[in-house]
C-alpha positions in Angstrom: 15.2 16.4 2.8 14.0 18.2 -0.3 13.3 15.6 -2.9 11.9 12.0 -3.3 12.2 10.0 -6.5 9.7 7.0 -6.8 10.7 4.2 -9.1 7.6 2.1 -9.2 6.0 -0.6 -11.4 2.4 -0.9 -12.6 0.8 -3.0 -15.3 -2.0 -5.5 -15.9 0.3 -8.3 -14.9 1.8 -6.6 -11.7 -1.4 -4.8 -10.9 -1.5 -1.1 -9.3 -1.1 -1.7 -5.6 2.6 -0.7 -5.8 1.7 2.5 -7.4 -1.2 3.2 -5.1 0.9 2.9 -1.9 3.6 5.0 -3.4 1.0 7.7 -4.1 -0.1 7.4 -0.5 3.6 7.9 0.7 4.1 10.8 -1.8 1.1 12.5 -0.6 2.3 12.4 3.0 5.7 13.6 1.8 4.2 16.6 -0.1 2.4 17.7 3.0 5.7 18.1 4.6 7.0 20.2 1.8 9.0 17.5 0.0 9.0 17.5 -3.8 8.0 14.1 -5.2 8.7 12.8 -8.7 8.0 9.4 -10.2 10.1 7.3 -12.6 7.6 5.3 -14.8 7.6 3.3 -17.8 4.8 3.7 -20.2 2.3 1.1 -18.7 2.7 2.8 -15.3 2.6 6.3 -16.6 -0.8 5.5 -18.3 -2.3 4.0 -15.2 -1.0 6.8 -13.0 -2.8 9.5 -15.1 -6.0 7.7 -14.7 -5.9 8.6 -10.8 -8.0 11.6 -9.8 -5.5 12.3 -6.9 -2.5 12.2 -9.3 -0.5 15.4 -9.0 3.2 14.5 -9.4 5.7 15.2 -12.2 6.7 12.0 -14.2 10.1 11.2 -15.6 9.3 8.7 -18.4 11.4 5.7 -19.3 10.8 3.5 -22.4 11.4 0.1 -20.4 11.9 -0.9 -17.0 14.6 -3.3 -18.2 16.7 -0.5 -19.7 19.2 -0.5 -16.8 21.5 1.9 -18.5 18.9 4.6 -19.1 17.4 4.3 -15.7 20.7 4.5 -13.9 21.7 7.5 -16.1 18.3 9.3 -15.2 18.8 8.7 -11.5 22.5 9.8 -11.4 22.1 12.8 -13.6 20.2 14.5 -10.7 20.3 12.3 -7.7 17.4 12.6 -5.4 17.7 12.9 -1.6 15.7 9.8 -1.2 15.0 7.0 -3.8 11.7 4.8 -3.2 11.7 1.6 -5.0 8.5 -0.5 -5.1 8.1 -3.6 -7.7 8.7 -7.2 -8.1 10.4 -7.0 -11.5 12.6 -3.9 -11.2 16.1 -4.8 -12.0 18.5 -5.0 -8.9 21.5 -4.0 -11.1 20.3 -0.5 -11.0 20.5 -0.3 -7.2 24.0 -1.8 -7.2 25.2 0.9 -9.6 23.6 3.8 -7.7 23.8 2.8 -4.1 26.9 4.9 -3.2 25.4 8.0 -4.9 22.1 8.1 -3.1 21.8 9.2 0.4 18.8 7.1 1.3 17.1 4.3 -0.4 13.6 3.2 0.8 12.3 -0.3 -0.4 8.7 -1.2 -0.1 8.7 -4.9 0.4 6.1 -7.7 0.8 8.6 -10.5 1.9 10.3 -10.7 -1.5 13.6 -9.6 0.1 15.2 -9.1 -3.4 15.7 -5.3 -3.2 16.0 -5.0 0.6 19.8 -5.5 0.8 20.2 -1.9 -0.6 17.7 -0.3 1.7 18.2 2.3 4.4 14.5 2.1 5.1 12.3 -0.9 4.6 8.5 -0.4 4.6 6.3 -3.6 5.0 2.9 -2.7 6.6 1.7 -6.3 6.4 4.0 -7.9 8.7 7.1 -7.8 11.1 8.1 -11.4 10.5 11.0 -10.5 8.1 12.6 -7.8 10.3 15.4 -10.1 11.4 16.1 -11.0 7.7 16.2 -7.3 6.8 18.7 -6.5 9.5 20.8 -9.5 8.5 20.9 -8.1 4.9 21.8 -4.6 6.1 22.6 -4.2 9.7 21.6 -0.4 10.1 18.2 -0.7 8.2 15.4 1.1 9.6 12.4 -1.2 9.6 8.8 0.6 9.2 7.0 -2.8 9.6 3.7 -4.0 10.9 0.3 -2.4 11.4 1.6 1.1 12.2 3.0 1.5 8.6 0.0 0.6 6.4 0.2 3.1 3.6 -3.2 4.6 2.7 -4.1 7.7 0.7 -5.3 10.9 2.3 -9.0 10.5 1.4 -9.0 7.6 4.1 -8.3 10.2 6.8 -11.5 11.9 6.3 -14.1 9.1 6.2 -17.4 9.0 8.2 -17.9 5.4 9.4 -21.5 4.1 8.9 -23.0 1.4 11.0 -24.0 -1.8 9.0 -27.7 -0.9 9.2 -27.0 2.3 7.2 -25.0 0.5 4.6 -26.3 -1.0 1.2 -25.3 -3.7 -1.2 -22.2 -5.8 -1.8 -19.2 -4.3 -3.4 -17.0 -6.5 -5.5 -13.4 -5.4 -6.3 -10.4 -7.5 -7.1 -7.9 -4.9 -7.1 -6.3 -2.9 -10.1 -6.0 -5.8 -12.4 -7.9 -8.8 -11.1 -5.0 -11.2 -11.8 -6.9 -14.3 -10.9 -9.7 -13.2 -13.4 -12.5 -13.8 -10.8 -14.8 -10.9 -11.5 -16.7 -12.4 -14.5 -17.2 -15.9 -12.9 -18.6 -14.4 -9.7 -21.0 -12.1 -11.5 -22.2 -15.1 -13.6 -22.6 -17.3 -10.4 -24.5 -14.6 -8.5 -26.8 -14.3 -11.5 -27.7 -18.1 -11.4 -29.0 -17.7 -7.8 -31.7 -15.3 -9.0 -30.6 -12.9 -6.1 -31.9 -9.4 -6.0 -29.0 -8.1 -3.7 -27.7 -4.9 -5.2 -24.1 -5.2 -6.3 -21.5 -2.6 -7.2 -18.6 -4.1 -9.2 -15.4 -2.0 -9.4 -12.7 -2.7 -11.9 -9.3 -1.1 -11.7 -7.3 0.9 -14.2 -5.3 -2.2 -15.2 -8.0 -4.7 -15.5 -7.9 -6.1 -19.1 -11.5 -7.4 -19.0 -13.2 -4.2 -18.0 -15.1 -3.9 -21.3 -16.2 -7.5 -21.1 -17.4 -6.8 -17.5 -19.4 -3.7 -18.5 -21.1 -5.7 -21.2 -21.9 -8.6 -18.9 -23.4 -6.2 -16.3 -25.9 -4.9 -18.9 -27.3 -8.4 -19.1 -27.5 -9.4 -15.4 -30.9 -9.9 -13.8 -29.9 -8.4 -10.4 -29.3 -4.8 -9.7 -25.8 -4.0 -10.5 -23.7 -1.0 -11.0 -20.2 -1.2 -12.8 -17.6 1.5 -12.1 -14.3 1.4 -13.8 -11.4 3.2 -12.4 -13.2 4.3 -9.3 -11.8 7.5 -8.0 -13.1 7.3 -4.4 -12.6 3.7 -2.9 -12.9 5.2 0.6 -16.4 6.1 0.0 -17.2 2.9 -2.0 -16.0 0.8 1.0 -17.7 3.0 3.7 -21.1 2.6 1.6 -20.8 -1.3 1.4 -22.7 -3.6 3.7 -20.4 -6.4 2.5 -17.2 -6.4 0.4 -15.8 -9.2 -1.7 -12.3 -8.1 -2.3 -8.8 -9.2 -3.2 -6.5 -9.3 -0.2 -3.4 -7.1 0.0 -3.6 -3.4 0.2 -7.3 -3.2 -0.1 -7.8 -5.1 3.1 -6.1 -2.3 5.1 -8.6 0.1 3.4 -11.5 -2.2 4.4 -10.2 -2.4 7.9 -10.1 1.5 8.2 -13.6 1.6 6.8 -14.9 -1.0 9.3 -16.3 -2.9 6.3 -17.3 -6.6 6.8 -15.5 -8.6 4.1 -14.7 -11.7 2.3 -11.0 -11.4 1.4 -9.7 -13.6 -1.4 -6.0 -14.3 -1.4 -4.6 -14.1 -4.8 -0.8 -14.3 -3.9 1.1 -16.3 -1.3 2.6 -13.1 0.3 -0.8 -12.1 1.3 -1.3 -15.0 3.5 0.0 -13.9 6.9 -1.6 -10.5 6.9 -5.0 -12.0 5.7 -4.8 -14.7 8.5 -4.3 -12.0 11.2 -7.4 -10.0 9.7 -9.5 -13.1 9.9 -8.5 -13.9 13.4 -9.5 -10.2 14.4 -13.0 -11.4 13.3 -14.1 -8.6 10.8 -13.5 -10.7 7.7 -13.7 -14.3 6.2 -10.5 -15.3 4.2 -10.6 -17.7 1.3 -8.2 -18.6 -1.4 -8.3 -17.8 -5.1 -9.2 -21.4 -6.0 -12.3 -21.5 -3.9 -15.3 -23.0 -5.8 -17.1 -19.9 -7.2 -20.5 -21.1 -6.1 -19.2 -21.8 -2.6 -18.1 -18.0 -2.5 -21.5 -16.8 -3.8 -23.2 -18.9 -1.0 -21.0 -17.5 1.7 -21.6 -14.0 0.5 -25.4 -14.2 0.3 -25.6 -15.9 3.7 -23.5 -13.0 5.3 -25.4 -10.4 3.5 -28.7 -11.7 4.8 -27.4 -12.0 8.4 -27.2 -8.4 9.8 -26.4 -9.6 13.4 -23.3 -11.3 12.2 -22.2 -8.3 9.9 -22.7 -6.0 12.8 -20.5 -8.2 15.0 -17.8 -8.3 12.2 -17.9 -4.6 11.9 -17.4 -4.3 15.7 -14.4 -6.4 15.5 -12.5 -4.1 13.3 -13.0 -1.0 15.3 -9.9 0.5 16.7 -7.6 -1.9 15.1 -6.8 0.3 11.9 -6.0 3.8 11.1 -4.8 5.8 8.1 -1.8 7.3 9.6 0.8 4.8 8.2 2.0 7.0 5.5 2.7 10.0 7.9 4.5 7.6 10.3 6.8 6.3 7.4 7.6 9.7 6.2 8.7 10.7 9.6 11.0 7.7 9.9 12.4 8.4 6.4 13.2 12.0 7.5 14.8 10.8 10.7 17.0 8.4 8.7 18.0 10.9 6.1 18.8 13.5 8.6 21.1 11.1 10.5 22.8 10.2 7.3 23.2 13.8 6.3 24.7 14.6 9.6 27.1 11.7 9.4 28.3 12.9 6.0 28.9 16.4 7.2 
């Protein structure tokens, strides 16, 4: 297996989680000598180039809906493996190219739209759709469940700190904050007259980052705003408490043993978030929670170091950052079997 092509979406509407986990997979592949390229539209290209750990060639496309252009680009020089990740990528492209690509990998969150074309499905959040994946394509290889959470390489080198040596609350609602929770949360915190230090992180696709920066300059509590943070591993490790969107970020928080309040902003986050809450290291709430209730929960937790220490202990040994490496090993195995069959 010499080359992988990643066809991924990222935008203010879709967020950047698809792109981030594909970067994690590409980093693991590159360490095994595989060349990785990305097929990106303009929105995704701009977001990719803001990432400090970006080091992959880009094949630019004008529009993700231009199926003729995308099909032509893929078939002009077919990769050994095509990786697909996105909720709006047109399925007709996979129909047209399926017979020309040795292995197709689909990253799925339970959407099940692209998985009928997959040789390998990656879903690090859950195994509950395995039977459906196999009904859709009977020889599919399922990289599902906790062993296949895709985290970038910098999460392999973290030094875990005990709660007593951590500082402040970190607020981050992912790459785009689709529920627009950051500004109301900061305003509600300010009304309490708290002096708890806060670090608020906005992602590359957040359309309100300038408004958030301006608001932070007017708040009465200690606050640092970081836009496009380039080391989330260190940010999570330093946090005494995190208020975060659920989804991919919760796996990062689990690896960092960071006590957290996870806010579910999408229905497909429900299952994995319930598992995390049952483990004891986080509290899970919905995006429609009263913002003042969320603030009260956060400040009560932050002031209770005994509970935070107990929460941190609950995450120990339950998460690691090796999912990307395991997934690449599985992809190589499937590709090699396919190659042998065709020879």
